[in-house]
C-alpha angles and dihedrals in degrees: 000000000000102000140032121195099177111079129138136203133211090266090085089063095235103067129074137202140057119282092245090060091057090050093048090053091050089053090050087058095047096248115166096197133033123186122195110211107170120177108286123241114247136197113229128194100209109100111243096008112146124193107206102187100061141059118263121245093255090058096059096082092055090046092054095042092048092051092046088056092046089050091055091044093056098034112147092019102068136351113248120204126194110220143147135220109229140181118220107239105172096205094053106024097091092057092046091051092051088053097046093050090068088070134061094255110166100199149340130228121203116238108168102198095162135025128235108003122335105250093054094025132137112228109244092220093057108111112244141165092200110119090195090066092047089051090050090053092050093046097043095048095045090049087055094048092046089061090075091229099106125075096202145346111259118214091346090181092061091109106093109215112175099173133091111349094217090054092050092048093051093055095043091049089052089054093049094049093050095048088050089056090048093046092232126144127233117224125235099210121220096193091064089048093048094049094038093236125164089275144100081057113204090211092059094047094048088059091046088056093049091050095044096231119169116258131201125186114232123196093206083205117199093165129040092245092059094055086086111021107171096184092055093039089055092047092050095046091049092052094047092047088054087061094045094254121141108193117226116245099215136032125217101236117222117215119229087208094064104035125093 
């Protein structure tokens, strides 16, 4: 593993540690690139709605300026990228994009934690047998990826479908085939592995292997120590190898300033 593009900061309210400590840990592991992708701010229309797991809009300038300083501090030792992890909420995404384009953001990764729009959203990790929700997850995430604004799909197996296996496989296969056409990687997420969550879901990754989709390993680091986690990296690589998957080392980052 030579690069990690999924790294958080305390601004999301559930990560800890200074940015430099994350970079130091990446250097310990021999990483050549480190991308910070904390949870993006969002503008919501519901009066009084508060999103507790992301930075607020007024924090973005400090996030960017801090990382620009860190980039300069570590120049020549490791490449630092400034990114954000974002959900695709159709009602609010255009305003968010206009806001983000005021800053030197290098890339976005898609992490669809809720369906529809957040205030009335359905949490993706909530177990369900409802195919309509699975279809919504597939459609909403693919619409996001088709925009050309996202560099990859983070923890794509976050949606927890516990219904008919054939139904699940059909929708996952459709995701894999479309990301292949879009030349976008799917992320094998180490946080889920570390915390023994319902993802990474072996069912999902067997289909990824069958469809030949590109895979990148993402630390999803919320502490400096997990930026480079050799035990989990080894576990992930062994599992992916067993399926015939060789993860890519680097992701081609897509600029939000050049895309449509």
